[in-house]
C-alpha positions in Angstrom: -36.9 2.1 42.5 -33.8 -0.3 43.8 -31.9 -0.9 41.3 -31.4 -4.5 40.1 -27.7 -5.4 39.6 -26.8 -8.6 37.7 -23.5 -10.3 38.5 -20.8 -11.0 35.9 -20.1 -15.1 36.4 -22.5 -17.5 35.3 -24.3 -19.2 38.5 -23.5 -22.7 39.4 -24.7 -25.6 37.5 -26.9 -26.5 40.5 -28.6 -22.6 40.8 -28.8 -22.9 36.9 -32.1 -24.6 36.7 -33.6 -22.9 39.9 -32.6 -19.7 38.0 -34.2 -20.7 34.9 -37.4 -22.0 36.6 -37.7 -18.8 38.4 -37.1 -17.0 35.2 -39.9 -18.6 33.6 -42.6 -18.2 36.0 -41.6 -14.3 36.0 -42.1 -14.4 32.1 -45.6 -16.1 32.5 -46.3 -13.6 35.2 -45.4 -10.6 32.8 -47.5 -12.3 30.1 -50.6 -12.8 32.2 -50.4 -8.7 33.2 -49.9 -8.0 29.8 -53.0 -9.9 28.7 -55.2 -8.5 31.5 -54.7 -5.0 30.3 -54.5 -5.9 26.5 -57.8 -8.0 27.0 -59.3 -4.8 29.0 -58.6 -2.5 26.3 -60.0 -4.8 23.5 -62.8 -5.0 25.4 -63.2 -1.0 25.6 -63.1 -0.9 21.8 -66.0 -3.4 21.9 -64.1 -6.5 20.7 -63.3 -10.0 22.4 -60.0 -10.9 22.4 -60.5 -13.9 19.9 -62.1 -11.6 17.3 -59.7 -8.8 17.6 -56.9 -11.0 17.4 -58.4 -12.1 14.1 -58.8 -9.0 12.6 -54.8 -8.2 13.5 -54.1 -11.4 11.8 -55.8 -10.2 8.6 -53.4 -7.9 6.2 -55.9 -5.2 4.7 -53.6 -5.3 1.7 -54.1 -9.1 0.8 -57.6 -10.6 1.0 -57.5 -13.9 2.6 -59.5 -17.2 2.7 -61.2 -18.2 6.3 -59.2 -21.5 5.8 -55.8 -19.9 5.6 -56.9 -17.4 8.7 -57.8 -20.4 10.4 -54.1 -21.9 10.0 -52.7 -18.5 10.9 -55.0 -18.3 13.9 -54.7 -22.2 14.7 -58.0 -22.8 15.4 -60.8 -25.0 14.0 -62.3 -23.6 10.8 -65.7 -23.6 12.5 -64.3 -21.2 14.8 -62.8 -18.7 12.4 -66.3 -18.8 10.5 -67.9 -17.7 13.9 -65.3 -14.8 14.2 -65.8 -13.3 10.8 -69.2 -13.6 10.9 -68.9 -10.9 14.4 -66.3 -8.7 12.1 -68.7 -8.7 9.3 -71.3 -7.8 11.7 -69.3 -4.9 13.2 -68.6 -3.8 9.5 -64.7 -4.7 9.9 -64.5 -7.5 7.4 -66.4 -8.3 4.2 -66.3 -11.6 2.6 -66.0 -11.1 -1.2 -65.8 -13.7 -4.1 -61.9 -14.4 -4.7 -61.5 -13.5 -8.5 -59.0 -16.2 -8.6 -61.2 -18.6 -7.8 -65.0 -17.9 -7.5 -66.0 -21.2 -5.7 -64.2 -19.6 -2.6 -64.7 -16.2 -0.7 -62.0 -14.0 0.6 -62.0 -12.0 3.8 -61.7 -8.2 2.9 -60.7 -5.7 5.6 -62.6 -2.5 5.0 -61.9 0.9 5.9 -63.5 0.6 9.5 -61.4 -2.5 9.7 -58.3 -1.0 9.0 -58.8 1.8 11.7 -60.0 -0.5 14.0 -57.3 -3.2 13.4 -54.8 0.2 13.7 -56.3 0.8 17.4 -55.8 -3.1 18.3 -52.3 -3.1 17.4 -51.9 0.1 19.3 -53.5 -2.1 22.4 -51.1 -5.3 21.4 -48.1 -3.0 21.8 -48.8 -1.2 25.1 -45.7 -0.9 27.1 -47.4 0.5 30.6 -45.4 -2.7 32.9 -42.0 -1.4 31.0 -42.2 2.1 32.2 -40.2 2.1 35.1 -37.2 1.1 32.9 -34.4 2.9 31.9 -33.7 3.0 28.3 -30.3 1.0 29.1 -32.6 -1.8 30.5 -34.9 -1.8 28.2 -32.4 -2.4 25.7 -31.3 -5.1 27.6 -34.7 -6.4 27.9 -35.4 -6.4 24.4 -32.1 -8.3 23.5 -32.8 -10.5 25.9 -36.0 -11.3 24.9 -35.2 -11.6 21.0 -32.4 -13.9 22.2 -34.7 -16.5 23.7 -37.8 -15.8 21.3 -35.4 -16.6 18.5 -34.4 -20.0 19.6 -38.5 -21.3 19.8 -40.4 -19.1 18.0 -43.1 -21.4 16.0 -43.5 -18.5 13.7 -41.4 -16.2 12.5 -40.3 -13.0 14.9 -39.8 -9.9 13.2 -39.6 -6.6 14.9 -42.5 -4.1 14.2 
């Protein structure tokens, strides 16, 4: 594999827009490749990407009302109802009466759900596209990704 070298000087202002545009296009390409592999691996678990994302958003140690899950997923509550139905049918989540407010139900991750959630986490952390990078390149990539994600991440970005 050829080594990529980056010049130490700043590009000319006219080149900067082109460089930034190319970088964004490449990031989108990498994101699409990651999503493709994740979708295949999630399907192998017997889940859809939306159901896997819903399960992943649930904290196994803190039951959550469905409306809060809808907020976290940034989708309509009616969509969450269908996702939770699928999770419940698979035995991964249970709807239970909230002891603090018996008028509402909370979503509780079952033991099977905890195990599946761990498998989903593994799929979402798959780094097969990065195997060709050296440790130094990975460290540089991580630093750059953190730098740009902290500048505009819509939700808290914390290391796993």
